[in-house]
C-alpha positions, 0 to 999 in steps of 0.5 A: 298204081304198082302193076303186079308181076305178069304171072304166078309162076314164082308163087307157092300154093299150099293146099290144106288137105289134112282134115279127118272128114268126120261128117263124110265117113258115111260115104267116104270112109276109105280115103281122105275127103280131098280124094272123094270122087266127083264125076269120076275124079278126086275132088283135089284134082279140080283145085289142081286144075285151077292152079294149072290155069293160073300158072302156079308151078310149086304146090305144097299139099299139107296132109294128115289123115290117111296122108299116104293115099294122097301122095300115092294118087298124085305123086310128085307132079300134076301137069306142070305142077311140082307137088311136095307133101308136108305131113302132120303126124298129129292134128295141127289145125289149119294154121298149124298145118301151114306152120308145119309146111313153112320150110316148103314155101319158097315165095314171099307170098303164099296162095292157100286153099282149103282142100275141101271147098271149091270156088270158080274164081280167077286166081290170077285176078285175085292175085292182081287185086291183092298185089295192087292193094298191098295187103298183108293178107287177102281172103276170098269172100263169097255171098251165101244165103245162110251165112250163119252156117259158116260165120260171116266177115265184115269189111269197110268201104275199102274192103278192109276186114274189120270183124269176123262174126261167129256162127249163129242161129240167125238165118241171114245172107252174108259174105263168108270165108271161101277158103282161099287166101293170099298171105305174106310169108311173115304171117305164116312165120307168126303162127305158133309152132308145135301145137294145133292152131286154127287160122280161122279162129285164132290167127285171122282175128290177130292179123286184122291189125296187120291189114287183111282185105276181103275180095268179093266174088259172086260165082260158084262156091261149094264145100264138100264137108257133108254128103249132101254137098258132095252130091251137089259138087257133081252137078256144079263141077263138070 
């Protein structure tokens, strides 16, 4: 079995932080949703803390809506993290934002994180699992009681992803995309440029044939997309 590198210091992380936060405007109208306050801190700082612990050193923050607020808040560094910003001038979607940031990615793999969700996974363990399984891309999966809200992901006995199921009205539990991925740079290069592209709806279904795997995690998961869940984050993140 091939052993992974001892650390993630040469892996670039990319945080998708360009969302409009439409559903949060009633409580967070003056800033991007990644700067929503959780226990007196911007939500994004919790993600950056995870990267610090994992040993990541290079972070690209993909910005859009109110981009200048994020750069003003965090500047060019956070602890030992070096921060650079890739701003989209028009909305490019989750995959389009990664394509826009391609020149900022300095590694053969990139750790991608949604800027509006948090999962208490050990990122080093996730990286090791991905590397040992030699996947083109690995998605972090979490089990939730209402998978219909998100759309579920089906895997085979070897954790290979075989299907992405759309949101539906059935109230059933299932494994969903937790918004953390490890992707080969070749996948980023395959994203169409100069237009809006969704990684969830367009690219992941295409990448199944390249070899996607699902890493199952049973810990804390929170998406701050709506005011009720932003309140929950204050109890879950201490």
